[in-house]
C-alpha positions, -999 to 999 in steps of 0.1 A, spaced: 203 -653 -631 169 -636 -632 160 -597 -627 123 -587 -628 102 -559 -607 79 -579 -574 47 -572 -588 59 -601 -617 65 -627 -591 36 -647 -594 54 -657 -635 84 -669 -616 66 -691 -584 65 -727 -606 101 -728 -617 108 -742 -578 79 -754 -549 96 -727 -523 90 -699 -545 54 -690 -536 67 -692 -502 97 -666 -504 73 -641 -528 42 -646 -502 67 -634 -474 79 -607 -492 41 -594 -505 33 -602 -468 62 -590 -446 69 -557 -434 105 -562 -451 112 -526 -439 104 -529 -402 124 -557 -400 164 -555 -383 186 -563 -401 196 -602 -393 185 -636 -402 147 -649 -401 141 -684 -404 110 -689 -423 107 -729 -432 132 -739 -411 167 -743 -432 148 -747 -469 140 -709 -471 160 -683 -450 152 -646 -450 189 -623 -447 181 -585 -437 209 -564 -448 217 -528 -446 255 -522 -456 278 -496 -474 279 -506 -507 313 -514 -526 332 -509 -556 331 -531 -582 366 -538 -575 363 -543 -539 329 -567 -552 338 -602 -550 323 -625 -573 303 -658 -550 287 -690 -560 260 -715 -540 257 -746 -542 232 -760 -513 213 -722 -520 194 -706 -545 193 -662 -541 168 -644 -544 180 -607 -534 154 -582 -527 165 -547 -532 149 -522 -507 170 -490 -504 196 -478 -525 217 -479 -558 229 -514 -565 240 -531 -596 253 -572 -589 280 -582 -610 271 -618 -626 290 -645 -645 285 -681 -655 302 -702 -628 312 -725 -654 339 -695 -665 350 -688 -637 383 -699 -632 405 -684 -607 383 -694 -569 396 -672 -538 393 -706 -520 383 -734 -522 340 -739 -511 326 -737 -480 305 -761 -471 296 -746 -438 282 -713 -455 282 -722 -485 299 -698 -502 329 -698 -528 345 -665 -536 364 -660 -571 390 -634 -581 375 -636 -619 354 -604 -633 317 -604 -638 311 -602 -678 283 -584 -668 264 -561 -646 228 -552 -642 212 -522 -622 188 -537 -595 166 -508 -584 143 -502 -549 113 -530 -554 131 -554 -580 150 -587 -572 171 -605 -590 176 -649 -588 208 -667 -586 208 -699 -592 236 -727 -584 254 -726 -616 254 -679 -608 284 -665 -600 273 -634 -587 290 -597 -572 264 -581 -550 261 -546 -533 280 -530 -559 268 -490 -554 268 -462 -540 258 -453 -500 237 -477 -485 215 -504 -490 188 -522 -477 179 -556 -494 168 -588 -483 182 -616 -494 162 -649 -495 182 -684 -493 163 -712 -507 171 -751 -507 183 -759 -538 175 -794 -528 144 -790 -502 145 -816 -474 
């Protein structure tokens, strides 16, 4: 897991061949003008999902993990914290991994929570279970789904 300010994104582009495109999209697009929904940036390899949803309590937020995609979650507005736990330490799954939705939820509690203010992003790799949307009020964010193994 990585937490950083968007102004520091340049230092992370070498971690994955598609990160440069994701961060360019963040900088070059008026993300506040995008309606909630799903936007294909580079086909199925890089997808932007705009959300504007009510925050959840720690108890209501479930840890989740993905196999095919890396998440870059950029907070635009609101008071959000994100829970985190190594996937290897998650022992209480809600169900099997959904190949169709590329997600698996867990009953486990996060090992830690990190506040993510507007203008900051978290990167969650497939080995990172995460519980997003913890906070108060409404959260507006963009989740970039980056193919772990691009086509």
